[in-house]
Every structure is written in C-alpha cells, then in structure tokens.
Phi, psi and omega in degrees: 000138178248138176242138174267127179243125179242123179249142174235103184247136172253101184245137171284173186300320179295317179293322177296320177297321178296317177297317179299319178297317178299313183287339180281348183231059185297327180293319180295318178297315181299319179297323180290319186274339181216064188297335183252003187233097184297323180293319177293323176302316179299320179294317179298315179300316179300316181295314181295324176293321176299315179297316180298319178296320180294320179291319178297317178298317178297319178297317178296322178297314181295325179295333183275348183279142177291147177289142177257126180244000000 
C-alpha cells in the first residue's frame, strides 16, 4: 500500500538549512536510527531521498516562477 503525504512547512532559512543537512545525509541518519537493521536502514534512506527529491522539485518549480513585484 502506498500513502501520499503532503507537508506544508513554514521554515525560516536556518530551519530549512537544518532540514537540507538532514536530507543530504540519509545513510548517516539511517545508521543512527536503525544501527542493527539493514532493511530498516534501506527504508529510512528511501524515505529521506523521496523527501529530498520533493523539496528539490519544489525548489526548481519556485526558481522557474516569475518574481512578483
């Protein structure tokens, strides 16, 4: 079963940088949260990569929008 999760976050620049740092190191995060379970690590890595891709896609979308003045 697949679930669609939609998040709406209002992050200041520092918080966004912290999120970016977290998502940039999925292997390290997975090792911390599931040090003895390789299969769970793989799932954590997949989820974090999905999140990073969605944020990157959103960023690319925002970069393509004209500025409103």
